[in-house]
N, C-alpha and C positions, 0 to 999 in steps of 0.2 A: 306111605307106603305102595307099595304097589307089587301086586298080584300075577300079571297080563303073563307073565311064563309058569304058573302054580298053575298043578294041574288040576280037576277037581277033585278027584277026591283027598288029595293034601288038604287041598280047603278046606274041606269036610274034616277031615283030623285036625288042623288045630283047632279050629273052632271046636271042636270035643273038645282037644285038650284044655280051653277055656270055657267048656262044661264045666267038665270034674273039677280043674280048680277054683271055682262058685260053687260049688258043691260043696270040696270039701270046706274051704269060707263058712259057709255058713253049718255044716257039720262040727267047725270047732266052737259054735258058741259066741263066735262076734271074740273071743280073747285075742285071737289074734288077724291078721289082715294077710291076707295071701293075694287079696287080687288088688285093684285100686285103680285109678285114672287108666292109666298107660296102662291096663289088661283090656281097661271098657273099652278105648282108643282102638287099639288095634281089634277085637270081638267085631268093632261098628266098621274097619276097615275091611272085614274079611265076611263080615255081612252086609255088608254095600256089596260086596264084590258076587258072591254065591247068586246075590238076585239077579244084577246086573246080565251073566249068565244063566239065570234060572230055576238054579238047584236047587232041589230038595230037602229042607229043613224046618229044627223046628227052632225060634228064638230062645237065646236065654234069660231066664225070669233073672235079673239081676233083683238081691234080696237089698229092703230097704229096715233099716235103725232097727223096727221092730218085728222081722222074719226071722230074727235067731233065734234057736230052740233054745 
């Protein structure tokens, strides 16, 4: 994934969108899987680009199987 032409604000918004999806997945008690390997790979690519640009962000806390409420 290439994000060279994407604005800083858009990168941060895309990453925040993934964060909301992960939180929704956890809040649904793991009954449904909203985020999988593809979404995590996408988030990792965003994180890499944000780190490269030295943007300030909070990393996503990915749930482990036992983390569901």
